[in-house]
MARDRENVO-684218 format. One record per atom (N, C-alpha, C, O): residue in one letter; z, x, y negated. Coordinates in steps of 0.001 Angstrom, whole numbers, padded with zeros to 6 digits, always signed. Atoms other than C-alpha are relative to their C-alpha. Example, Ala and Ser with C-alpha at 12.3 -4.5 7.8 and 13.67 -1.06 7.14 Angstrom:
# residues 2
a+000000+000890+001190
a+007800+012300+004500
a+000000+000900-001200
a+000665+001936-001181
s-000060-000820+001190
s+007140+013670+001060
s+000730-000770-001090
s+000899-000261-002198
***
This chain:
# residues 49
m+000152+001059-000600
m-012386-051959-009874
m+000882-001070-001046
m+000702-002219-001451
s-001358+000554+000425
s-009166-052596-011525
s-000215-000538-001194
s+000727-001330-001206
l+000217+000190+001170
l-010130-053476-014882
l-000568-000943+000126
l+000203-001903+000094
a+000600+000625-000427
a-012936-055492-014107
a+000354-001252+000853
a-000459-002160+000680
q-000167+000579+000381
q-010821-057778-012239
q+001350-000474-001001
q+001672-001595-001394
s-001003+000697+001197
s-008031-058021-014595
s-000472-000757-001139
s-000074-001190-002220
i+000962+001628+001125
i-010528-060366-016104
i-000571-000487+000359
i-001569-000967-000179
g+000779+001347-000318
g-011441-062342-014081
g-001200+000436+000401
g-002043-000333-000061
m+001619-000006+000203
m-015127-060415-012784
m+000850+000365+001705
m+002018+000546+002052
t-000643-000349-001360
t-015466-059741-008749
t-001221+001294-000490
t-002318+000964-000940
p+000481-000850-000205
p-016783-056208-008867
p-000750+000245+001105
p-000648-000103+002281
i+000773-000274-002316
i-019281-054850-006211
i+000147+001169+000002
i+000060+001660-001124
d+000601-001374+000097
d-019471-051357-005206
d-001377+000025+000308
d-001789-000888+001022
v+001448-000169-000331
v-023101-050296-004964
v-000658+001072+000183
v-001838+001405+000081
g+000370-001500-000906
g-022626-046961-003425
g-000104+001197-000848
g+000719+001171-001763
p-000075-001215+000658
p-023239-043746-004919
p-001310-000431-001778
p-001985-001371-002196
l-000350+000103+001707
l-023842-042864-008818
l-001871-000497+000467
l-001963-001690+000178
s+000857-000028-000130
s-027734-042900-007733
s-000976-001142+000638
s-002113-001275+001090
a+000384+002069-000151
a-027912-046840-007206
a+000060+000301-001529
a-000859-000416-001926
a-000044+000454+002039
a-027395-046495-011669
a-001595+000246-000188
a-001816+000559-001358
r+000961-000212+000251
r-031225-046084-011256
r-000286-001639-000039
r-000967-002489-000612
y+001180+001825-000369
y-032228-049469-010459
y+001151-000994-000469
y+000803-002151-000704
l-000835+000916+001318
l-028686-050981-012429
l-000682-000078-001382
l-000840-001074-002088
d-000067-000432+001450
d-029594-049606-015441
d-001747-001028-000365
d-001937-001571-001453
g+001400+001091+000391
g-033569-051761-015273
g+000465-001139-000114
g+000483-001922-001064
m-000942+001816+000796
m-031726-054784-015009
m+000801-000161-001113
m+000618-001040-001955
a-000504+000160+001391
a-029576-054318-017541
a-001171+000371-001329
a-000872+000052-002479
y+000917-000057+001367
y-032824-053282-019968
y-000500-001103+000361
y-000263-001792-000631
l+000806+001544-000516
l-034697-056636-018314
l+001380-000547-000898
l+001305-000639-002123
n-000879+001704+000783
n-031800-059065-019616
n-000074+001029-001110
n-000904+000645-001935
i-000192+000128+001511
i-031343-057443-022451
i-001362+000172-000972
i-001204+000414-002169
g+001475-000115-000073
g-035236-057264-022898
g+000139-001951-000372
g+000081-002251-001565
l-000244+001225-000715
l-034772-061001-022057
l+000002-000822-001153
l-000780-001476-001843
n-000705+000579+001011
n-031964-061874-024089
n-000633-000152-001804
n-000384-001097-002553
a-000147-000069+000687
a-033423-060545-026964
a-001826-000350-001021
a-002410-000204-002094
k+001915+000237+000735
k-037275-061643-027366
k+000554-001289+000025
k+000562-001516-001185
n-000370+001080-000166
n-035705-065398-026449
n+001149-000011-000477
n+001685-000917+000161
g-000956+000818+000611
g-032663-065725-028415
g+000713+000366+000717
g+001314+001396+000411
w-001250-000343-001136
w-030511-065429-025730
w+001440+000956-000334
w+001620+002033-000902
n-000788+000158-000081
n-027240-065795-025206
n+000622+001876+000018
n+000466+002523+001054
w-000148-001750-001025
w-025860-061570-025303
w+001166-000195+000957
w+001475+000782+001638
t-000526-000410-001145
t-023467-062499-023053
t+000012-000262+001268
t+000915-000387+002095
s+000460+000514-001902
s-025614-063374-019827
s+000321+001298+000460
s+000530+002367-000113
a+000246-000988-001120
a-025556-061510-016886
a-000356-000162+001405
a-000133-001284+001859
w+000589+000762-001814
w-026916-061721-013013
w+001165-000411+000430
w+002293-000128+000027
k-001011+000377-000662
k-025196-063402-010820
k-000301+000039+001699
k-000525-001065+002193
l+000026-000438-001172
l-025541-061995-007219
l+000288-001435+001214
l+001334-002075+001106
e-000737+001395-000922
e-025258-065090-004298
e-000201+000760+001083
e-001195+001483+001006
p+000306-000403-001039
p-024801-063824-000662
p-001041-000724+000954
p-001318-000234+002049
***
């Protein structure tokens, strides 16, 4: 978390390693959308409260 904060990001603790299953799916979707549409590879998910 310190690394993410040191580069200006806001890390979020999403719980145990079992949560990785859902995060991996989000990453796969993001990569697929970028590749298919020629979008910027620096895109990310933004979570709103």
